[in-house]
N, C-alpha and C positions, 0 to 999 in steps of 0.2 A: 181600664187604663189603656190597653192596646187599641181599643176602638177609638178613644179620644185622640191618641197619638196619630192613628191612621187618618182620622178626620183632619187633624192639624196639617199633616203632610199634604193631604188632598187640597186643603185651602191654599197652602203656599204654592202648590203646583198650579192651581187655577189663577192665582195672583200673578205668577210669573208669565203665564200664557197671556193674561190681559195686558201686561206691560209690553210683552213682545209684540202682540197684535197692534198696540198703540204705536210702537216704534216703526213697525212695518208700514202702517198707514201714514204716519208723519213723513216717512222717507219718500213718499210719492209726490211731495209738494213741488219739487223741481220739475217733474214731468208736466204737471198741470200748468205751471207758470210758463214753461217754455212753449207749450202748445197754445196758450192764450195770447192772441194779438190784441191785448187790452192794456191800457196804462196801468202801471203797478198799483197805484193807490185805488184805482177802480176795482182791481182784483181784491185788495184788502177789504174794501167796503163790502162787496158782495159776499166774500167768504165769511166775514163776520156776521153779516145780515142773516145768512142761511144757517150758520152755526147757532146764532141766537134763536132763530125759529125752531131749530131742531131740539134745543135744550128747554124751550119754554114749557112743554107739557110736564117736565120733571121737576120744575121749580115750585116749591111751596111758599106761600105767603109768609109763613112764620120764619123763614130763613132770610128774609129781606133785611138788610141793614146798610146804612151809608156811614162809614167812619173814615178817618184820615188814611189808615192803611188800605182800605178798599179803594179810595180815590187814587192813591199812589199806584195800586195794582192796575187800575184802569189805564192810567196815563202811561206807565212804563210798558204795559202790554201793547197798547195801541202804537206807541212809538217804535217798539222793538219789531213787531211784525211788519210794520210799514217799511222800516229800514231793511228788513230781511228780504221781502218781496222785491223791493226796488233794487237791492244788490243782485238778486237773481236775474234781473233784466239787464244789468250793466256788466256783469262778469259771469264766469262759469258757475254752474250749480255746485261743483265741487268746492270752489273757493268760498262761495256764500255759506254753504252748510258747515264746512270745516271751521271757518272763522267764527261762525255763530257759536260753535262749541268751545270758544275761548271764554264763554261766560263763567265757568268755574274758576278760571284764572283770575278774572276780575273780582270774583267773590273772595278768593284768597287774599288778594291785594287790599281789598276794602277791609277785610277782617283784621289784617295786620296793621295797616296805617291809620284806619279810622276808629276801629273798635279796640285797637291795641291787643288783639288776641295773638297768641303764639301760633306760628305756622309749623305744623309737624313736618318730619322729614319726607313723608310721602307727598304732602302737599307741596313742599319745596321741589321735589322731583317733578311733579306734574307741572308746576309753575315754570321751572327752567326749560323743560322739554317743550312746553307750549309756547313760550316766548321765542325760543329758537325756531320752532316751526312757523310761527307767525312772521318772523323775520325773513325766513326763506321764501315764503309766499309773497310777502310785500316787496322784497328787493327784486324779485322776478317781474313784478308788475310796475315798477317805477318807470314813469315816462310812457307807459302804455295806456291806450284808451280805457282799459278795464280797471285802472287804478282807482277810479271813483267808486266802482263797485266793491273793490277790496276794502276801501275806507268805510263804505256804508256797512259792509258785512262786519267789520270790527266794531263799528258803532252799535250794530244790532247785538253783538255779543255783550257789550258793556250794558246795554239797556236790559237785556235778558238777565244779566247779573243783578241789576237793580231790582228787577221783578222777583228774582229768587231770594234776594236778601230780605225783601219786604214780606216774604212768606212767613218770616219769624213772627210777624204781627198779625197774620191772617189765619193762623192755625185753627182758631175757633170759628172761622167762617165756613159755612157749608161749601165744599169744593164745586158742586154743581151750580150753586147760586153764583159763586165767584166767576166761574167760566161764563155763565149766562150774562152777568152784568158787564164783564169785560168786553164781550163781543157786542152787546147791545149798545153800550156807550161808544165803543170804537166805531161802529157803523154810523151812529148819529153824528159824531164829530167829523168823520170823513165825508158825510153827505154834503156838508157845506163846502168842502174842497173839490169834490168830484161831480157836483150837480150838473155840470155841462158835459160830462164824459160818461154818462150812464147808459148810452145806447149799446145794445147787444144784439147779436143774431141768435137764432135758436140754439146752435151748437155751443156758443159761448155761455149761454144761459144754463144749459144742461151741465156743462163742465163745472160751472161755478156753484150750482146747487150741490152736485156731488162733492166738490171740493170743500164747501162749507159744512155740509151735514155729515159726510162720511170721512173725508180726509182730515178735517179739523175738529168738528164737534164730537164724533164718536170716539176718537183716540183719547181726547181729554177725559171723557167719561170712563173709558177702560183703564186709563192710567190712575185715576183717582180710586177706582175699584181695586186695582192691583195693590196700591199702597196700603190697603186695609190689612193685608197679610204678608207683604214683602217690605223689607227695610228700604229706606231711601237710598242708601249706598248701593244695595244690590239692584234696585230699580234704575239708578243712574248708570250702572254698568250695562244692564240689558239695553238701555236706551241708546248706547253707543252704536248699536246696529244701524241707527238712522243715518248718521253721517257717512257710514260705510256704504250703505245701499243707495242713498240718494243719487250720487254721481253715476252709479252703475246703471240705474233705471234710465237716467238721462242719456248716457252713452248708448244704451241699447235702443232707445226709442228716437232720439234726436241725432245721435251720432256725435255728440259733444264729448271729446276725449280730454280728460284732465292733463295738464302739463306735468313734466317731470318734477318741477318745483312744487306744484300742488300736491302731487303724490308723496314727495319727500316730507314737505312741511306738515301735511295732513297726517302722515304716519307718526311723526314726532308728537303732535298734539294728542292724537288718539291713544298712542302707546302710553304716554305720560298719564292720561286720565284713566286708561284701562288698569295700569299697575296701581294707581291711587285707590281705585275702588275694589280691585280684585284681591289685593294683598290682605286687607283685613278679613275678607270673607274666607280666604284660605287658612288664615291663622285661627279663626273661630272654629272651622271644621276640624283642624288639627287638634285644638284644645278639647273639642267634644270627643274626638276619637280617643285621645289620651285618657279622658275621664271615664269613658266606657271600658277601656282596657284596664 
């Protein structure tokens, strides 16, 4: 019994480390994008191409399937990452990543007004804090050149929300296959758009190979592995390290310092989401402690 419990704790610990590693790798996206003097959709094309190549050895033919949810996953994934990378080129990395993390807010709204599901108090807290945070960032950018990037980042958040909502209908799909097919079709679709913008120098090629295989492909694999032993709510909380670290890496390497409005609005969004995911975990631990006592 004790051995099984220890093994279970060990599995959970490894799962948390996998998700933490995934979030750390995802947080490097802004640095890569800022260093690449390449059109944003060309970055998305090559990143997905190399992620597809990295996943190919791990995909089994038995996992292949094309269904309506898989098609929706492909389209929302392609549109979301295209909007996010484009936003990184048009506004600060801090704005882009923080506003991308409004995705859960759009999920709450969709659940309430489309699926007619009740919004819990914690979700309302995250929703209100997030909407105030978005308003702070958006009002600071009105009339500024970066407003287009802010708008695209918000679109990216909405599209990632659509991707997340669609996960309800892809739960039976192998996650490795889903990531593989998402990136394969994303690269194929964008090829027709960027075919005249494919020229790269060797430095750009190396950066994009690393970005696709290591910064995008590997963390998706780690995240899916981590979810085998860690709950989605805890994984979502651990993943919040991504929007915290992304602007830090960019500030350290590129010297791009977030504005006061971005720091204020971002803190509101992340605090709301942090409380939303952390509170249930603390309650569960308190209940377990009470049960043991």
